N, C-alpha and C positions, 0 to 999 in steps of 0.2 A: 528478464527483458521487459523494458517498459513499452507502452504503446508507440512512442515515438521511435524507439530503437527498432521496432518492427518495420518502420518505414525508413530506416537508416538515417535518422535524424537525432542521434544521441546528443544529450546536453547535460548540464549539471542537474537539471530537474529529474533526469533519469535516475540519479542516485537517491533522490527522495522517494521515488517509486520503489526502488530496491529495498530501502529501509522499511517501508510500509509492508512489502511482501514478506520480508524476513519476520517481522513481528506477527503478521497474519499466519504464516506457516508455523511459527512456534506455538501460537495460541490454539490453532486448529489441529496441530500435530500431523499435518499433511500438507502437501502442495496442492492448491486448488486447480492447478493446471496440469497435474501429473498425467491424466489420461491422454493428453494431446501431444503430438509430435510434429515437427516440421512446419509446413504451411498452415496446418490445422491449429497448431499452437499459436502462431502469429495472429491468425484470424481471431482466435479465442481471446487473446490478450486485448485485442483492439475492440472486440464486440461484446464479450460477456460482462454482465454487471456482477461485480463481486458483492457477495452478501454481507461482507464486513465481519466483524467479530461478534460472537455471542457475548452479550453483556454480562452473563453469569461468569465468564472466564476472566474478564478484565473490567476495570472501572469504566464508567461512562466517558471519563476524560481520555483514557487510553484508546477506547473505541473511536472517539472523535479524532484523536491524533492520527490513527491509522487511516481513517476516512480521508483526512486532509492530505495524506501522503499518496493515496491511491486514486486521486482525481485523474481521469484519463487524459484530459487536455492539459498538457505540460504548462501552458501559459496561465492556467487557473490553479495549478497545484501550488500549495504553500511553499515558500522558499525556506531554506534552512534557517535563515536569520529569524523568521517568525516561529518556526517549529521549536527552536531553542528556548523560546519564552514560554512554551506550554508546559504546564505541570501535569504529569500523569499520575501523581501519587495523591491518594486521599489524605486528608489532614491526619487521620489516625495512624497512617503508615509512615508519616514523616519523622 
C-alpha cells in the first residue's frame, strides 16, 4: 500500500511504489512493515523513512532505482516512462 493509498487516493504512481517495495522486500528478505497492522501500518507507511537497500546487496544503480520508486510524494515519484530508461545492470553483468 502506497502512502497515497493510505489516504484513499490511489493512482498510477501507486504501482511505482509497489514495484519499489517488491524489490526492497526481495533484497532485504523481509517486509519492512511486517510488524505493523491496521492504522499503525497506514501511519508507518506515511511517516517512516525507509532506509533503502544495502549497497552490498545490489548495485548503486539498483539502489537508486528503488529510491526513485519509494518517494513518498506521488507527484515527485519517478513515472514509469522514466524508470524504463534506467539501467540497473553494471556493464560487467550485461
